Phi, psi and omega in degrees: 000135178211169176295149178292139177232131186298332179276356179245345190260153169227145176266126180247112181259110187259108163058045175273081192241155182305320183300338179274343187309311184284345190250337188268128177296140177063026183304313182298323178293318178301315179298313182299316180289324178296319177301316178301315181293319178296314180296319178295318179300316178301313181298325185264002178075026179268127179299146179241125178245128184238136176239156176227122178278118177039068185298336177298328180261325185256000179080180183276172171304138183302145185298327180303323178275311184304325181296343183250001182291144173300154182302332182266017182252055176294132181300144176265117177283140181212157170238350172281153180286316180282121176300328181295341179263358182284143176298128179095353179285127181207130179275007177056041177075011180276142181261359179231143176231128173262113188250129178225162171134205191223145344269141187304320187272355181241271187292319179295312181298311182295323176299310182297316180296319177296318179296316179297321178298334178270008177086013180276138175280110187257132176240119179262126181268103189301324181276004178235024172227150176200176177217173177297321182249135180303322180298321178297317178297311183299315179295321179297314180298318179296315180296316180298318179295317177298330181278354176115358176284149172271125176263124188225191177234166179304309183297316180299315180299314182296318180287331173295316178296324182290315177075331184206158177267175172088013180239165174301326177297322179300314180298320179295310181297318178300322179292331179290321188268352178288000000 
């Protein structure tokens, strides 16, 4: 486990899709925090990888997030639970993954565990992950932390990537978290 570094990290957005909106607890918070992270990643030059679980049934990535994705961040369609096992998933040589999304106890957890098994330093953003049931989310976060993932928050992750104040990037990141 180490602090996030913008030249080593990639943001992995797992299945923040319309089909989950009515069923997932804290969905609006997950979306809001994911938007902050996507916007911050773009500003800081951190690659963004987006996945969609069975989009024919669960819909596309929510527009609130999709509207801020970099042009080269086309969602990866998948039917496997772990994004790391999806065809086309690649961290672009990055050794750190900032993982957010839905559902914490299924796709987020399996993605994080696969990445850790591959030697990737995984950071789970607690305020940007959820599940349909609070108990599933809570147990997933505890299990991930016991397994070696760093559990963090949106603001902490963004300021770790930023590293210092006094730059135009600082003002942008500060405006995101206010």
